[in-house]
Each structure stands twice: as structure tokens, then as C-alpha cells.
C-alpha positions in Angstrom: -18.9 68.7 34.5 -21.2 70.3 31.9 -20.0 72.8 29.3 -21.5 75.7 31.2 -19.5 74.7 34.3 -16.2 74.4 32.6 -13.6 77.1 33.4 -11.0 78.7 31.3 -7.8 79.5 33.2 -5.9 82.3 31.4 -2.2 82.4 32.1 0.1 85.1 30.7 3.9 85.2 30.8 5.7 87.3 33.2 6.2 87.5 37.0 4.2 84.8 38.8 3.4 82.9 35.6 5.1 79.7 36.7 3.2 79.4 39.9 -0.1 80.4 38.3 0.3 77.8 35.6 1.1 74.9 37.9 -1.8 76.0 40.2 -4.2 75.9 37.2 -2.9 72.4 36.3 -3.5 71.2 39.8 -6.8 72.8 40.5 -8.4 72.4 37.1 -11.5 70.2 36.9 -12.5 67.9 34.0 -13.7 69.9 31.1 -11.5 73.0 31.9 -9.1 74.7 29.5 -5.8 76.2 30.5 -5.1 79.0 28.0 -1.5 80.1 27.5 -1.1 83.7 26.4 1.3 84.9 23.8 4.9 85.1 24.8 7.7 83.2 26.6 7.1 81.5 29.9 10.4 81.1 31.7 10.1 78.0 33.9 12.5 76.5 36.6 10.5 73.3 37.4 8.7 70.7 35.4 4.9 70.9 35.1 2.5 68.1 35.7 -1.2 67.4 35.0 -3.2 64.5 36.4 -6.8 65.7 35.8 -8.9 64.1 33.1 -10.3 65.9 30.1 -8.3 69.1 30.4 -7.2 71.1 27.4 -3.9 73.0 27.4 -3.9 75.5 24.6 -1.7 78.3 23.4 -1.7 80.9 20.7 0.5 78.8 18.4 3.8 76.9 18.5 5.7 80.0 17.7 3.7 82.3 20.0 3.2 80.5 23.3 6.5 79.0 24.4 7.2 77.1 27.6 11.0 77.7 28.0 12.9 75.4 30.3 16.3 77.0 29.7 16.5 77.6 33.5 15.0 74.3 34.6 16.4 73.1 37.9 13.8 70.5 39.0 11.8 67.8 37.3 12.6 65.0 34.9 10.3 66.4 32.1 9.1 69.7 30.8 5.4 68.6 31.0 4.2 65.3 32.5 0.6 64.2 31.8 -0.9 61.2 33.6 -4.6 61.6 32.9 -7.2 60.6 30.3 -8.8 62.6 27.5 -6.2 65.4 27.4 -5.8 67.8 24.5 -2.4 69.6 24.0 -2.4 72.1 21.3 -0.8 75.2 19.8 2.2 75.8 22.1 5.9 74.9 22.3 8.2 73.3 24.9 11.8 74.3 24.5 15.0 73.0 26.1 13.6 70.7 28.7 16.2 69.1 31.0 14.7 65.6 30.2 11.8 64.7 28.0 9.8 67.6 26.6 6.3 66.2 26.9 5.7 62.8 28.4 2.2 61.3 28.6 2.0 58.1 30.7 -0.7 55.5 31.3 -3.6 57.3 29.6 -6.7 56.7 27.6 -7.0 59.3 24.9 -4.3 61.9 24.3 -4.1 64.4 21.4 -1.1 66.5 20.5 -2.0 69.1 17.9 0.1 71.9 16.6 2.7 71.3 19.4 6.4 71.9 19.0 9.1 70.1 21.2 12.6 71.5 20.5 16.1 71.7 21.8 17.2 74.9 20.2 21.0 74.3 20.3 20.5 71.6 17.7 21.8 68.0 17.8 23.6 67.4 21.1 23.9 64.3 23.3 23.0 66.4 26.3 19.5 67.2 24.9 16.6 65.4 26.4 15.8 61.9 25.1 12.2 62.3 23.8 10.2 65.2 22.3 6.6 64.1 22.1 6.4 60.9 24.2 3.2 59.0 25.0 3.9 55.6 26.6 1.4 53.0 27.7 -1.5 54.9 26.2 -4.5 54.0 24.1 -6.0 56.1 21.4 -3.1 58.4 20.6 -3.2 61.2 18.0 -0.2 63.3 17.2 -0.8 65.7 14.3 0.5 68.9 12.8 3.3 69.0 15.3 7.1 69.5 15.2 10.0 67.7 17.0 13.6 68.8 16.8 16.8 67.9 18.6 15.9 64.9 20.7 18.8 62.7 21.6 16.6 59.6 21.2 13.3 60.1 19.3 11.6 63.3 18.3 8.1 61.7 18.2 8.1 58.4 20.1 5.1 56.2 20.8 5.9 53.3 23.1 3.9 50.3 24.4 0.7 51.9 23.2 -2.4 50.9 21.2 -4.5 52.5 18.5 -2.2 55.3 17.3 -2.2 57.9 14.5 0.9 60.0 13.8 0.1 62.3 10.9 1.2 65.5 9.2 4.2 66.2 11.5 7.7 67.4 11.0 10.5 65.6 12.7 14.1 66.8 12.0 17.5 66.9 13.6 16.7 64.1 16.1 18.5 60.8 16.3 15.2 59.0 15.4 12.6 61.2 13.8 9.6 59.1 14.5 9.7 55.9 16.5 6.9 53.3 17.1 8.1 50.9 19.7 6.3 47.8 21.2 3.0 49.2 20.0 -0.1 47.8 18.3 -2.2 49.3 15.5 -0.4 52.4 14.4 -0.8 54.5 11.2 2.1 56.9 10.4 1.3 59.1 7.4 1.7 62.5 5.9 4.8 63.2 7.9 8.1 64.7 6.9 11.2 63.1 8.5 14.4 64.8 7.4 17.9 65.5 8.8 17.6 62.9 11.5 20.0 60.0 12.0 17.1 57.6 11.1 13.8 58.8 9.7 11.2 56.4 10.8 11.9 53.4 13.2 9.5 50.6 14.0 11.0 48.6 16.9 10.1 45.8 19.3 12.4 45.4 22.3 12.6 42.7 25.0 12.0 43.1 28.7 9.1 45.6 28.5 5.6 45.1 29.9 4.1 45.2 26.4 5.8 43.2 23.7 5.0 41.8 20.3 4.6 45.1 18.4 2.5 44.6 15.3 0.2 46.1 12.7 2.0 49.3 11.8 1.4 51.2 8.5 3.9 53.8 7.3 2.6 55.5 4.2 2.4 58.8 2.3 5.5 60.2 4.2 8.5 62.1 3.0 11.6 60.4 4.5 14.6 62.1 3.0 18.1 63.3 3.8 18.4 61.6 7.2 22.2 61.8 7.4 22.8 63.6 10.8 25.6 62.0 12.8 24.2 59.8 15.6 24.4 61.9 18.8 22.6 59.5 21.2 24.3 58.9 24.5 26.4 55.6 24.6 24.3 52.6 25.7 21.1 53.9 24.2 19.4 51.4 21.8 19.2 54.1 19.1 23.0 54.8 19.5 23.4 51.8 17.1 21.3 53.3 14.3 23.6 54.2 11.4 23.5 57.7 10.1 21.8 57.8 6.7 18.9 55.4 7.5 15.5 56.1 6.0 13.2 53.5 7.6 14.4 50.9 10.1 12.1 47.9 11.0 13.4 45.7 13.8 11.8 42.6 15.4 8.2 43.7 14.5 5.5 41.9 12.6 2.8 43.0 10.1 4.5 46.2 9.1 3.4 47.8 5.8 5.6 50.5 4.2 4.0 52.0 1.1 3.5 55.1 -1.1 6.3 57.0 0.6 9.0 59.2 -0.8 12.3 57.8 0.6 15.6 59.0 -0.7 19.0 60.8 -0.1 19.6 58.6 2.9 23.3 57.8 2.7 23.3 54.3 4.2 20.0 52.7 3.2 16.5 53.7 2.4 14.8 50.8 4.1 16.5 48.3 6.5 14.7 45.3 7.9 16.6 43.5 10.7 16.3 41.2 13.7 17.3 42.2 17.2 20.8 40.8 17.3 22.0 41.4 20.9 21.7 38.8 23.5 18.5 38.5 25.5 17.0 36.4 28.3 13.3 36.9 27.8 12.0 33.5 26.4 8.8 35.2 25.2 10.6 37.7 23.0 10.8 37.1 19.2 13.7 39.1 17.8 12.7 38.5 14.1 11.0 40.8 11.7 8.0 39.0 10.3 5.4 39.7 7.6 6.9 42.9 6.3 5.5 44.4 3.1 7.3 47.2 1.3 5.7 48.4 -1.9 5.0 51.3 -4.2 7.5 53.6 -2.6 9.4 56.3 -4.6 13.1 55.7 -3.9 15.8 58.2 -4.4 19.6 58.0 -4.0 21.0 55.8 -1.3 24.1 53.9 -0.3 26.5 56.7 -1.2 27.9 57.2 2.4 27.2 53.9 4.2 27.7 53.6 8.0 27.6 50.8 10.5 27.4 47.2 9.3 26.2 48.3 5.9 29.5 50.1 5.4 31.2 46.7 5.6 29.0 45.3 2.8 30.0 48.2 0.6 33.7 47.7 1.3 33.2 44.0 0.3 31.9 45.2 -3.0 28.2 44.4 -2.4 26.0 46.8 -4.3 23.7 48.6 -1.9 20.0 48.5 -2.9 17.1 50.5 -1.6 15.9 47.8 0.7 18.2 45.6 2.8 17.0 42.6 4.9 19.4 40.9 7.2 18.0 37.5 6.2 17.5 36.2 9.8 14.8 33.5 9.9 15.8 31.2 12.7 16.9 31.8 16.3 17.6 29.9 19.5 17.2 30.9 23.1 
């Protein structure tokens, strides 16, 4: 579809807006733009898009708001399953499940998007705010995530990722890179989460062996919110007061960040310590480089296993490594 053939669908809030918006997302053709007007869209069902090269654009994250306060159907606020999609300048509030999930795509951009649960930290909030999974060429920039009961900005099982200049606050995990390859996380502010930035690799997933992640030029401070993840969730074990947590990943480089006022630890490097059956899974953190960061106060209110170290009289440094080097299966 040439530029001259592309259509702009203009949707305004009010009566009939929900049906008009979903119709636009279904009937759009590659190259089209769905423009959200200024105001609050009250939605009762999740939205979905499966057309390639569509732009959804609002008037700003504080001006065009997709509100799911009354959501009765759908597992997400917005689900995208197509390639080359641009999401920009709107907000998703109070989705029953994940706010914006993007699955199995080639090329996805979030720009100036806000995902939020407005009641603040609560275990009944949706798990993920901005949530691309099994995607390649991911860009998340100039966006905001608040209140997720798992991760505000989560990139899972993906490749070639940039997460830059975002604000993640009052989530369990502010920013999480999980089972992914080649990610740059920079220019972000992660504050008032349980854990600021997490780099994980988990067993039993289609893509394993997460590697080549750089975390730099971020502000990762004051992540002391009590953990409100539902029981059984992997991040439910993250101790409040964690700045950066690296688990079972390799080739992770953490540098030139401001990391401080995290009550448990500024940087924690650990193996995956639960039992697992997958013989291809490596639970160890390998080839981790931490350098040239500006560390602030830490260890003054330790939680989890680190609290036991403090009680035993062990001084708590800025960086803690669990020391695991060998394992058996």
C-alpha cells in the first residue's frame, strides 16, 4: 500500500467509540493510522490488532486514554500480533490483565505510551505493563509503566532490543529483560519498584540462554516498595530494596548507572536456585561485568536472604554475588 493509499481512521471518545475503535483495528490495511482523539475511551472488552504496519497514535499519554475500568472481556487491554506496528502517544489504564501485549512480531515500537494501574501497587493489578514477547527488533522509548504486579516494562524471549528513556515506578519489577538476546537498556529511570532492573533467564521456555544485555546510563534509585506479586510468581521472591538483579544470564554489562538508596542491595548477581528438570538450562550467571557505576546508600533495610547475612554480621556491599560456580542435574 503506497502512502497515497494509506487511510487515517479518526476515533473520538464517547458513544460508539469502542465499536468504532475495534472496527478500525480489524479493517485497517498495512500503512494505515488509527488516530485516537483527546479524551477518555471507556472500554468493556480488550482490543486486538493483527494487521501489519499499522500505527495507533493518540494526542499524548495524558490526553488520549484507553480506560479499562469496566473491562469484562479479554485477557489484555490491547493485544498486537502483527509486524511493523507503531504505538505512540496514548495511555492504557487499569486493564484486567496485561496492559499492552505484543506477541510473535517482527518490529514493534512503543513511543510515548503509558501503562498504569491507577490504584497503585496491588496484587490484583495486571501482571505486565508494556509486554513484547517472542519479538525481534523491539524499541520501547519515552514511555511510562506504573503499578504492574510483575513487570512494568517486560521484554521476554526476544531479540535485538532497545529500552531507553522510560520511567518505571511502583511496579514489582521496573524493567525486566528475560530469556532475551542483544538488549540495550539505557537512559531509564527505575524508582519506587520492588526491584529496579532485572535480567533473568528461566528454564522451560522456548527461547533460553539469555545473553548480551547492556544496562547503562540509568537512574536506579529508591526501589523499596514491598513486593506485591501474587504468590507463586517468580518475581514474588525478589526482595524489596533491590536495585539490579541478574540471574542465570551471561554476557551482562552494567555500567555508568546511578544506583542507590535501595535498602537491600544495589546489585545482586545470583544463580537460579530452585529445582529444575531441563537438562539444557544453565542456572548460573556467567561473564558479568559491573563497572563505573555511581553507588549510593544500600543495605540499610535488607530483606530476603540478604537479611540473614546482615543478621550474621556480614557487612553489606554495593554488589553481592552468590558465589555459585558449579551445579549438577
